[in-house]
PDB file of N, CA, C, O and CB in Angstrom:
ATOM      1  N   UNK A   1       7.608 -15.091  -4.401  1.00  0.00           N
ATOM      2  CA  UNK A   1       6.731 -15.384  -5.521  1.00  0.00           C
ATOM      3  C   UNK A   1       7.559 -16.018  -6.622  1.00  0.00           C
ATOM      4  O   UNK A   1       8.679 -15.592  -6.906  1.00  0.00           O
ATOM      5  CB  UNK A   1       6.011 -14.106  -6.027  1.00  0.00           C
ATOM      6  N   UNK A   2       6.998 -17.023  -7.223  1.00  0.00           N
ATOM      7  CA  UNK A   2       7.660 -17.707  -8.321  1.00  0.00           C
ATOM      8  C   UNK A   2       7.690 -16.825  -9.543  1.00  0.00           C
ATOM      9  O   UNK A   2       6.713 -16.120  -9.796  1.00  0.00           O
ATOM     10  CB  UNK A   2       6.968 -19.025  -8.636  1.00  0.00           C
ATOM     11  N   UNK A   3       8.758 -16.825 -10.315  1.00  0.00           N
ATOM     12  CA  UNK A   3       8.912 -15.976 -11.469  1.00  0.00           C
ATOM     13  C   UNK A   3       7.820 -16.193 -12.494  1.00  0.00           C
ATOM     14  O   UNK A   3       7.296 -15.238 -13.067  1.00  0.00           O
ATOM     15  CB  UNK A   3      10.243 -16.203 -12.092  1.00  0.00           C
ATOM     16  N   UNK A   4       7.470 -17.469 -12.727  1.00  0.00           N
ATOM     17  CA  UNK A   4       6.407 -17.770 -13.691  1.00  0.00           C
ATOM     18  C   UNK A   4       5.035 -17.249 -13.238  1.00  0.00           C
ATOM     19  O   UNK A   4       4.226 -16.853 -14.078  1.00  0.00           O
ATOM     20  CB  UNK A   4       6.332 -19.273 -13.919  1.00  0.00           C
ATOM     21  N   UNK A   5       4.759 -17.242 -11.917  1.00  0.00           N
ATOM     22  CA  UNK A   5       3.525 -16.673 -11.415  1.00  0.00           C
ATOM     23  C   UNK A   5       3.473 -15.180 -11.657  1.00  0.00           C
ATOM     24  O   UNK A   5       2.449 -14.635 -12.070  1.00  0.00           O
ATOM     25  CB  UNK A   5       3.370 -16.967  -9.942  1.00  0.00           C
ATOM     26  N   UNK A   6       4.596 -14.525 -11.393  1.00  0.00           N
ATOM     27  CA  UNK A   6       4.674 -13.076 -11.609  1.00  0.00           C
ATOM     28  C   UNK A   6       4.470 -12.733 -13.070  1.00  0.00           C
ATOM     29  O   UNK A   6       3.708 -11.821 -13.390  1.00  0.00           O
ATOM     30  CB  UNK A   6       6.018 -12.531 -11.130  1.00  0.00           C
ATOM     31  N   UNK A   7       5.150 -13.461 -13.976  1.00  0.00           N
ATOM     32  CA  UNK A   7       4.978 -13.177 -15.402  1.00  0.00           C
ATOM     33  C   UNK A   7       3.554 -13.443 -15.860  1.00  0.00           C
ATOM     34  O   UNK A   7       3.019 -12.710 -16.691  1.00  0.00           O
ATOM     35  CB  UNK A   7       5.948 -14.009 -16.227  1.00  0.00           C
ATOM     36  N   UNK A   8       2.937 -14.494 -15.319  1.00  0.00           N
ATOM     37  CA  UNK A   8       1.532 -14.771 -15.690  1.00  0.00           C
ATOM     38  C   UNK A   8       0.609 -13.632 -15.260  1.00  0.00           C
ATOM     39  O   UNK A   8      -0.296 -13.226 -15.990  1.00  0.00           O
ATOM     40  CB  UNK A   8       1.056 -16.094 -15.052  1.00  0.00           C
ATOM     41  N   UNK A   9       0.873 -13.122 -14.029  1.00  0.00           N
ATOM     42  CA  UNK A   9       0.061 -12.005 -13.545  1.00  0.00           C
ATOM     43  C   UNK A   9       0.272 -10.757 -14.413  1.00  0.00           C
ATOM     44  O   UNK A   9      -0.684 -10.030 -14.683  1.00  0.00           O
ATOM     45  CB  UNK A   9       0.401 -11.694 -12.073  1.00  0.00           C
ATOM     46  N   UNK A  10       1.494 -10.504 -14.846  1.00  0.00           N
ATOM     47  CA  UNK A  10       1.796  -9.358 -15.700  1.00  0.00           C
ATOM     48  C   UNK A  10       1.046  -9.497 -17.035  1.00  0.00           C
ATOM     49  O   UNK A  10       0.440  -8.538 -17.513  1.00  0.00           O
ATOM     50  CB  UNK A  10       3.334  -9.242 -15.941  1.00  0.00           C
ATOM     51  N   UNK A  11       1.093 -10.668 -17.614  1.00  0.00           N
ATOM     52  CA  UNK A  11       0.452 -10.876 -18.954  1.00  0.00           C
ATOM     53  C   UNK A  11      -1.094 -10.749 -18.827  1.00  0.00           C
ATOM     54  O   UNK A  11      -1.745 -10.168 -19.696  1.00  0.00           O
ATOM     55  CB  UNK A  11       0.839 -12.317 -19.548  1.00  0.00           C
ATOM     56  N   UNK A  12      -1.658 -11.295 -17.744  1.00  0.00           N
ATOM     57  CA  UNK A  12      -3.098 -11.228 -17.527  1.00  0.00           C
ATOM     58  C   UNK A  12      -3.572  -9.758 -17.413  1.00  0.00           C
ATOM     59  O   UNK A  12      -4.719  -9.444 -17.732  1.00  0.00           O
ATOM     60  CB  UNK A  12      -3.477 -12.020 -16.250  1.00  0.00           C
ATOM     61  N   UNK A  13      -2.694  -8.894 -16.965  1.00  0.00           N
ATOM     62  CA  UNK A  13      -3.046  -7.485 -16.763  1.00  0.00           C
ATOM     63  C   UNK A  13      -2.573  -6.586 -17.915  1.00  0.00           C
ATOM     64  O   UNK A  13      -2.518  -5.365 -17.765  1.00  0.00           O
ATOM     65  CB  UNK A  13      -2.450  -6.991 -15.454  1.00  0.00           C
ATOM     66  N   UNK A  14      -2.237  -7.182 -19.051  1.00  0.00           N
ATOM     67  CA  UNK A  14      -1.967  -6.392 -20.247  1.00  0.00           C
ATOM     68  C   UNK A  14      -0.524  -6.007 -20.451  1.00  0.00           C
ATOM     69  O   UNK A  14      -0.228  -5.294 -21.409  1.00  0.00           O
ATOM     70  CB  UNK A  14      -2.767  -5.178 -20.212  1.00  0.00           C
ATOM     71  N   UNK A  15       0.402  -6.445 -19.595  1.00  0.00           N
ATOM     72  CA  UNK A  15       1.817  -6.106 -19.781  1.00  0.00           C
ATOM     73  C   UNK A  15       2.413  -7.045 -20.856  1.00  0.00           C
ATOM     74  O   UNK A  15       1.975  -8.183 -21.024  1.00  0.00           O
ATOM     75  CB  UNK A  15       2.613  -6.228 -18.414  1.00  0.00           C
ATOM     76  N   UNK A  16       3.404  -6.538 -21.558  1.00  0.00           N
ATOM     77  CA  UNK A  16       4.020  -7.304 -22.631  1.00  0.00           C
ATOM     78  C   UNK A  16       5.539  -7.343 -22.433  1.00  0.00           C
ATOM     79  O   UNK A  16       6.161  -6.375 -21.995  1.00  0.00           O
ATOM     80  CB  UNK A  16       3.661  -6.697 -24.013  1.00  0.00           C
ATOM     81  N   UNK A  17       6.111  -8.510 -22.777  1.00  0.00           N
ATOM     82  CA  UNK A  17       7.557  -8.638 -22.768  1.00  0.00           C
ATOM     83  C   UNK A  17       8.104  -7.751 -23.903  1.00  0.00           C
ATOM     84  O   UNK A  17       7.593  -7.763 -25.023  1.00  0.00           O
ATOM     85  CB  UNK A  17       8.001 -10.150 -22.939  1.00  0.00           C
ATOM     86  N   UNK A  18       9.156  -6.986 -23.580  1.00  0.00           N
ATOM     87  CA  UNK A  18       9.691  -6.061 -24.601  1.00  0.00           C
ATOM     88  C   UNK A  18      11.031  -6.566 -25.130  1.00  0.00           C
ATOM     89  O   UNK A  18      11.203  -6.671 -26.344  1.00  0.00           O
ATOM     90  CB  UNK A  18       9.855  -4.630 -24.016  1.00  0.00           C
ATOM     91  N   UNK A  19      12.004  -6.886 -24.234  1.00  0.00           N
ATOM     92  CA  UNK A  19      13.287  -7.400 -24.703  1.00  0.00           C
ATOM     93  C   UNK A  19      14.078  -8.016 -23.532  1.00  0.00           C
ATOM     94  O   UNK A  19      13.736  -7.818 -22.366  1.00  0.00           O
ATOM     95  CB  UNK A  19      14.107  -6.269 -25.379  1.00  0.00           C
ATOM     96  N   UNK A  20      15.113  -8.745 -23.862  1.00  0.00           N
ATOM     97  CA  UNK A  20      16.041  -9.284 -22.875  1.00  0.00           C
ATOM     98  C   UNK A  20      17.126  -8.262 -22.594  1.00  0.00           C
ATOM     99  O   UNK A  20      17.644  -7.635 -23.517  1.00  0.00           O
ATOM    100  CB  UNK A  20      16.657 -10.614 -23.360  1.00  0.00           C
ATOM    101  N   UNK A  21      17.467  -8.092 -21.348  1.00  0.00           N
ATOM    102  CA  UNK A  21      18.627  -7.293 -20.968  1.00  0.00           C
ATOM    103  C   UNK A  21      19.746  -8.269 -20.549  1.00  0.00           C
ATOM    104  O   UNK A  21      19.634  -9.474 -20.776  1.00  0.00           O
ATOM    105  CB  UNK A  21      18.270  -6.275 -19.797  1.00  0.00           C
ATOM    106  N   UNK A  22      20.804  -7.754 -19.948  1.00  0.00           N
ATOM    107  CA  UNK A  22      21.896  -8.613 -19.528  1.00  0.00           C
ATOM    108  C   UNK A  22      21.460  -9.489 -18.337  1.00  0.00           C
ATOM    109  O   UNK A  22      21.636 -10.707 -18.364  1.00  0.00           O
ATOM    110  CB  UNK A  22      23.133  -7.763 -19.158  1.00  0.00           C
ATOM    111  N   UNK A  23      20.899  -8.868 -17.309  1.00  0.00           N
ATOM    112  CA  UNK A  23      20.473  -9.588 -16.124  1.00  0.00           C
ATOM    113  C   UNK A  23      18.984  -9.547 -15.885  1.00  0.00           C
ATOM    114  O   UNK A  23      18.470 -10.276 -15.037  1.00  0.00           O
ATOM    115  CB  UNK A  23      21.165  -9.051 -14.945  1.00  0.00           C
ATOM    116  N   UNK A  24      18.281  -8.702 -16.622  1.00  0.00           N
ATOM    117  CA  UNK A  24      16.862  -8.522 -16.431  1.00  0.00           C
ATOM    118  C   UNK A  24      16.132  -8.624 -17.771  1.00  0.00           C
ATOM    119  O   UNK A  24      16.702  -8.371 -18.833  1.00  0.00           O
ATOM    120  CB  UNK A  24      16.580  -7.174 -15.758  1.00  0.00           C
ATOM    121  N   UNK A  25      14.848  -9.004 -17.689  1.00  0.00           N
ATOM    122  CA  UNK A  25      13.989  -8.866 -18.862  1.00  0.00           C
ATOM    123  C   UNK A  25      13.278  -7.551 -18.746  1.00  0.00           C
ATOM    124  O   UNK A  25      12.920  -7.140 -17.642  1.00  0.00           O
ATOM    125  CB  UNK A  25      12.977 -10.042 -18.990  1.00  0.00           C
ATOM    126  N   UNK A  26      13.067  -6.890 -19.831  1.00  0.00           N
ATOM    127  CA  UNK A  26      12.400  -5.594 -19.844  1.00  0.00           C
ATOM    128  C   UNK A  26      10.956  -5.826 -20.317  1.00  0.00           C
ATOM    129  O   UNK A  26      10.721  -6.433 -21.362  1.00  0.00           O
ATOM    130  CB  UNK A  26      13.161  -4.560 -20.776  1.00  0.00           C
ATOM    131  N   UNK A  27      10.015  -5.337 -19.539  1.00  0.00           N
ATOM    132  CA  UNK A  27       8.576  -5.472 -19.839  1.00  0.00           C
ATOM    133  C   UNK A  27       8.005  -4.076 -20.001  1.00  0.00           C
ATOM    134  O   UNK A  27       8.601  -3.089 -19.570  1.00  0.00           O
ATOM    135  CB  UNK A  27       7.811  -6.267 -18.707  1.00  0.00           C
ATOM    136  N   UNK A  28       6.829  -4.012 -20.635  1.00  0.00           N
ATOM    137  CA  UNK A  28       6.159  -2.731 -20.846  1.00  0.00           C
ATOM    138  C   UNK A  28       4.723  -2.898 -20.402  1.00  0.00           C
ATOM    139  O   UNK A  28       4.068  -3.879 -20.752  1.00  0.00           O
ATOM    140  CB  UNK A  28       6.244  -2.263 -22.343  1.00  0.00           C
ATOM    141  N   UNK A  29       4.217  -1.913 -19.610  1.00  0.00           N
ATOM    142  CA  UNK A  29       2.832  -1.982 -19.186  1.00  0.00           C
ATOM    143  C   UNK A  29       1.936  -1.391 -20.283  1.00  0.00           C
ATOM    144  O   UNK A  29       2.454  -0.828 -21.247  1.00  0.00           O
ATOM    145  CB  UNK A  29       2.631  -1.235 -17.840  1.00  0.00           C
ATOM    146  N   UNK A  30       0.609  -1.502 -20.163  1.00  0.00           N
ATOM    147  CA  UNK A  30      -0.286  -1.011 -21.244  1.00  0.00           C
ATOM    148  C   UNK A  30      -0.147   0.494 -21.524  1.00  0.00           C
ATOM    149  O   UNK A  30      -0.484   0.943 -22.620  1.00  0.00           O
ATOM    150  CB  UNK A  30      -1.738  -1.311 -20.881  1.00  0.00           C
ATOM    151  N   UNK A  31       0.342   1.277 -20.556  1.00  0.00           N
ATOM    152  CA  UNK A  31       0.528   2.716 -20.783  1.00  0.00           C
ATOM    153  C   UNK A  31       1.884   3.033 -21.423  1.00  0.00           C
ATOM    154  O   UNK A  31       2.174   4.193 -21.715  1.00  0.00           O
ATOM    155  CB  UNK A  31       0.395   3.471 -19.463  1.00  0.00           C
ATOM    156  N   UNK A  32       2.707   2.018 -21.639  1.00  0.00           N
ATOM    157  CA  UNK A  32       3.991   2.262 -22.316  1.00  0.00           C
ATOM    158  C   UNK A  32       5.170   2.424 -21.392  1.00  0.00           C
ATOM    159  O   UNK A  32       6.283   2.645 -21.868  1.00  0.00           O
ATOM    160  CB  UNK A  32       3.887   3.470 -23.154  1.00  0.00           C
ATOM    161  N   UNK A  33       4.976   2.322 -20.075  1.00  0.00           N
ATOM    162  CA  UNK A  33       6.103   2.452 -19.126  1.00  0.00           C
ATOM    163  C   UNK A  33       6.863   1.140 -19.079  1.00  0.00           C
ATOM    164  O   UNK A  33       6.254   0.073 -18.997  1.00  0.00           O
ATOM    165  CB  UNK A  33       5.604   2.845 -17.692  1.00  0.00           C
ATOM    166  N   UNK A  34       8.209   1.207 -19.132  1.00  0.00           N
ATOM    167  CA  UNK A  34       9.021   0.024 -19.093  1.00  0.00           C
ATOM    168  C   UNK A  34       9.507  -0.244 -17.687  1.00  0.00           C
ATOM    169  O   UNK A  34       9.762   0.693 -16.930  1.00  0.00           O
ATOM    170  CB  UNK A  34      10.182   0.152 -20.040  1.00  0.00           C
ATOM    171  N   UNK A  35       9.639  -1.507 -17.326  1.00  0.00           N
ATOM    172  CA  UNK A  35      10.145  -1.911 -16.022  1.00  0.00           C
ATOM    173  C   UNK A  35      10.891  -3.238 -16.172  1.00  0.00           C
ATOM    174  O   UNK A  35      10.731  -3.960 -17.156  1.00  0.00           O
ATOM    175  CB  UNK A  35       8.985  -2.034 -14.985  1.00  0.00           C
ATOM    176  N   UNK A  36      11.714  -3.533 -15.159  1.00  0.00           N
ATOM    177  CA  UNK A  36      12.603  -4.725 -15.246  1.00  0.00           C
ATOM    178  C   UNK A  36      12.092  -5.836 -14.347  1.00  0.00           C
ATOM    179  O   UNK A  36      11.512  -5.601 -13.287  1.00  0.00           O
ATOM    180  CB  UNK A  36      14.067  -4.362 -14.850  1.00  0.00           C
ATOM    181  N   UNK A  37      12.333  -7.070 -14.816  1.00  0.00           N
ATOM    182  CA  UNK A  37      12.075  -8.276 -14.028  1.00  0.00           C
ATOM    183  C   UNK A  37      13.338  -9.131 -14.072  1.00  0.00           C
ATOM    184  O   UNK A  37      13.873  -9.403 -15.147  1.00  0.00           O
ATOM    185  CB  UNK A  37      10.823  -9.071 -14.573  1.00  0.00           C
ATOM    186  N   UNK A  38      13.811  -9.551 -12.903  1.00  0.00           N
ATOM    187  CA  UNK A  38      15.018 -10.390 -12.851  1.00  0.00           C
ATOM    188  C   UNK A  38      14.819 -11.629 -13.708  1.00  0.00           C
ATOM    189  O   UNK A  38      13.766 -12.263 -13.651  1.00  0.00           O
ATOM    190  CB  UNK A  38      15.355 -10.794 -11.389  1.00  0.00           C
ATOM    191  N   UNK A  39      15.823 -11.976 -14.498  1.00  0.00           N
ATOM    192  CA  UNK A  39      15.701 -13.097 -15.376  1.00  0.00           C
ATOM    193  C   UNK A  39      16.252 -14.384 -14.715  1.00  0.00           C
ATOM    194  O   UNK A  39      15.707 -15.460 -14.962  1.00  0.00           O
ATOM    195  CB  UNK A  39      16.424 -12.802 -16.685  1.00  0.00           C
ATOM    196  N   UNK A  40      17.282 -14.311 -13.909  1.00  0.00           N
ATOM    197  CA  UNK A  40      17.992 -15.504 -13.454  1.00  0.00           C
ATOM    198  C   UNK A  40      17.537 -16.050 -12.114  1.00  0.00           C
ATOM    199  O   UNK A  40      18.130 -17.011 -11.625  1.00  0.00           O
ATOM    200  CB  UNK A  40      19.429 -15.212 -13.378  1.00  0.00           C
ATOM    201  N   UNK A  41      16.534 -15.494 -11.514  1.00  0.00           N
ATOM    202  CA  UNK A  41      16.026 -16.028 -10.241  1.00  0.00           C
ATOM    203  C   UNK A  41      14.755 -16.821 -10.479  1.00  0.00           C
ATOM    204  O   UNK A  41      13.867 -16.408 -11.225  1.00  0.00           O
ATOM    205  CB  UNK A  41      15.762 -14.889  -9.228  1.00  0.00           C
ATOM    206  N   UNK A  42      14.693 -17.959  -9.832  1.00  0.00           N
ATOM    207  CA  UNK A  42      13.469 -18.789  -9.914  1.00  0.00           C
ATOM    208  C   UNK A  42      12.421 -18.246  -8.977  1.00  0.00           C
ATOM    209  O   UNK A  42      11.253 -18.133  -9.348  1.00  0.00           O
ATOM    210  CB  UNK A  42      13.769 -20.273  -9.573  1.00  0.00           C
ATOM    211  N   UNK A  43      12.826 -17.901  -7.747  1.00  0.00           N
ATOM    212  CA  UNK A  43      11.924 -17.295  -6.758  1.00  0.00           C
ATOM    213  C   UNK A  43      12.329 -15.851  -6.508  1.00  0.00           C
ATOM    214  O   UNK A  43      13.476 -15.570  -6.159  1.00  0.00           O
ATOM    215  CB  UNK A  43      11.937 -18.097  -5.428  1.00  0.00           C
ATOM    216  N   UNK A  44      11.372 -14.929  -6.690  1.00  0.00           N
ATOM    217  CA  UNK A  44      11.656 -13.544  -6.532  1.00  0.00           C
ATOM    218  C   UNK A  44      11.179 -13.163  -5.125  1.00  0.00           C
ATOM    219  O   UNK A  44      10.052 -13.489  -4.754  1.00  0.00           O
ATOM    220  CB  UNK A  44      10.974 -12.686  -7.650  1.00  0.00           C
ATOM    221  N   UNK A  45      12.022 -12.476  -4.332  1.00  0.00           N
ATOM    222  CA  UNK A  45      11.572 -12.070  -2.978  1.00  0.00           C
ATOM    223  C   UNK A  45      10.309 -11.231  -3.025  1.00  0.00           C
ATOM    224  O   UNK A  45      10.087 -10.483  -3.977  1.00  0.00           O
ATOM    225  CB  UNK A  45      12.672 -11.284  -2.261  1.00  0.00           C
ATOM    226  N   UNK A  46       9.470 -11.358  -1.983  1.00  0.00           N
ATOM    227  CA  UNK A  46       8.164 -10.731  -1.972  1.00  0.00           C
ATOM    228  C   UNK A  46       8.242  -9.213  -2.107  1.00  0.00           C
ATOM    229  O   UNK A  46       7.420  -8.625  -2.810  1.00  0.00           O
ATOM    230  CB  UNK A  46       7.439 -11.094  -0.709  1.00  0.00           C
ATOM    231  N   UNK A  47       9.196  -8.570  -1.460  1.00  0.00           N
ATOM    232  CA  UNK A  47       9.338  -7.118  -1.581  1.00  0.00           C
ATOM    233  C   UNK A  47       9.687  -6.702  -3.006  1.00  0.00           C
ATOM    234  O   UNK A  47       9.191  -5.688  -3.498  1.00  0.00           O
ATOM    235  CB  UNK A  47      10.408  -6.612  -0.619  1.00  0.00           C
ATOM    236  N   UNK A  48      10.529  -7.473  -3.661  1.00  0.00           N
ATOM    237  CA  UNK A  48      10.895  -7.170  -5.037  1.00  0.00           C
ATOM    238  C   UNK A  48       9.700  -7.385  -5.970  1.00  0.00           C
ATOM    239  O   UNK A  48       9.439  -6.581  -6.865  1.00  0.00           O
ATOM    240  CB  UNK A  48      12.087  -8.038  -5.479  1.00  0.00           C
ATOM    241  N   UNK A  49       8.988  -8.479  -5.741  1.00  0.00           N
ATOM    242  CA  UNK A  49       7.792  -8.763  -6.558  1.00  0.00           C
ATOM    243  C   UNK A  49       6.757  -7.665  -6.406  1.00  0.00           C
ATOM    244  O   UNK A  49       6.134  -7.272  -7.393  1.00  0.00           O
ATOM    245  CB  UNK A  49       7.174 -10.117  -6.168  1.00  0.00           C
ATOM    246  N   UNK A  50       6.556  -7.156  -5.193  1.00  0.00           N
ATOM    247  CA  UNK A  50       5.610  -6.070  -4.970  1.00  0.00           C
ATOM    248  C   UNK A  50       6.058  -4.780  -5.687  1.00  0.00           C
ATOM    249  O   UNK A  50       5.231  -4.048  -6.231  1.00  0.00           O
ATOM    250  CB  UNK A  50       5.451  -5.813  -3.462  1.00  0.00           C
ATOM    251  N   UNK A  51       7.368  -4.514  -5.680  1.00  0.00           N
ATOM    252  CA  UNK A  51       7.877  -3.347  -6.356  1.00  0.00           C
ATOM    253  C   UNK A  51       7.697  -3.451  -7.877  1.00  0.00           C
ATOM    254  O   UNK A  51       7.388  -2.460  -8.538  1.00  0.00           O
ATOM    255  CB  UNK A  51       9.339  -3.149  -6.010  1.00  0.00           C
ATOM    256  N   UNK A  52       7.895  -4.668  -8.430  1.00  0.00           N
ATOM    257  CA  UNK A  52       7.701  -4.890  -9.866  1.00  0.00           C
ATOM    258  C   UNK A  52       6.246  -4.636 -10.220  1.00  0.00           C
ATOM    259  O   UNK A  52       5.947  -3.971 -11.211  1.00  0.00           O
ATOM    260  CB  UNK A  52       8.118  -6.330 -10.274  1.00  0.00           C
ATOM    261  N   UNK A  53       5.332  -5.175  -9.396  1.00  0.00           N
ATOM    262  CA  UNK A  53       3.901  -4.947  -9.626  1.00  0.00           C
ATOM    263  C   UNK A  53       3.548  -3.478  -9.540  1.00  0.00           C
ATOM    264  O   UNK A  53       2.724  -2.978 -10.306  1.00  0.00           O
ATOM    265  CB  UNK A  53       3.070  -5.732  -8.626  1.00  0.00           C
ATOM    266  N   UNK A  54       4.171  -2.796  -8.610  1.00  0.00           N
ATOM    267  CA  UNK A  54       3.932  -1.327  -8.493  1.00  0.00           C
ATOM    268  C   UNK A  54       4.457  -0.593  -9.688  1.00  0.00           C
ATOM    269  O   UNK A  54       3.791   0.316 -10.184  1.00  0.00           O
ATOM    270  CB  UNK A  54       4.586  -0.760  -7.228  1.00  0.00           C
ATOM    271  N   UNK A  55       5.653  -0.957 -10.187  1.00  0.00           N
ATOM    272  CA  UNK A  55       6.223  -0.349 -11.405  1.00  0.00           C
ATOM    273  C   UNK A  55       5.364  -0.619 -12.608  1.00  0.00           C
ATOM    274  O   UNK A  55       5.287   0.197 -13.526  1.00  0.00           O
ATOM    275  CB  UNK A  55       7.628  -0.867 -11.660  1.00  0.00           C
ATOM    276  N   UNK A  56       4.708  -1.782 -12.605  1.00  0.00           N
ATOM    277  CA  UNK A  56       3.827  -2.178 -13.725  1.00  0.00           C
ATOM    278  C   UNK A  56       2.474  -1.468 -13.655  1.00  0.00           C
ATOM    279  O   UNK A  56       1.693  -1.532 -14.604  1.00  0.00           O
ATOM    280  CB  UNK A  56       3.611  -3.707 -13.722  1.00  0.00           C
ATOM    281  N   UNK A  57       2.191  -0.792 -12.538  1.00  0.00           N
ATOM    282  CA  UNK A  57       0.930  -0.102 -12.371  1.00  0.00           C
ATOM    283  C   UNK A  57      -0.166  -0.996 -11.900  1.00  0.00           C
ATOM    284  O   UNK A  57      -1.340  -0.671 -12.077  1.00  0.00           O
ATOM    285  CB  UNK A  57       0.530   0.534 -13.630  1.00  0.00           C
ATOM    286  N   UNK A  58       0.173  -2.137 -11.292  1.00  0.00           N
ATOM    287  CA  UNK A  58      -0.843  -3.087 -10.813  1.00  0.00           C
ATOM    288  C   UNK A  58      -1.117  -2.973  -9.316  1.00  0.00           C
ATOM    289  O   UNK A  58      -2.025  -3.630  -8.808  1.00  0.00           O
ATOM    290  CB  UNK A  58      -0.412  -4.498 -11.131  1.00  0.00           C
ATOM    291  N   UNK A  59      -0.358  -2.161  -8.609  1.00  0.00           N
ATOM    292  CA  UNK A  59      -0.615  -1.981  -7.168  1.00  0.00           C
ATOM    293  C   UNK A  59      -0.654  -0.499  -6.870  1.00  0.00           C
ATOM    294  O   UNK A  59      -0.857  -0.105  -5.722  1.00  0.00           O
ATOM    295  CB  UNK A  59       0.473  -2.693  -6.293  1.00  0.00           C
TER     296      UNK A  59
END
């Protein structure tokens, strides 16, 4: 999955960017749970993208 597609999906579902980390961006879902998204990869492996969506509460 492309990083921009993943971020678009997160925003559409109410998640918000919280801050930059060293290697990851930190996002927050609508319930306040924080999760990480790789910052330096253009294409995120499908298993990792699914885990990010699960951490965000979207799966």
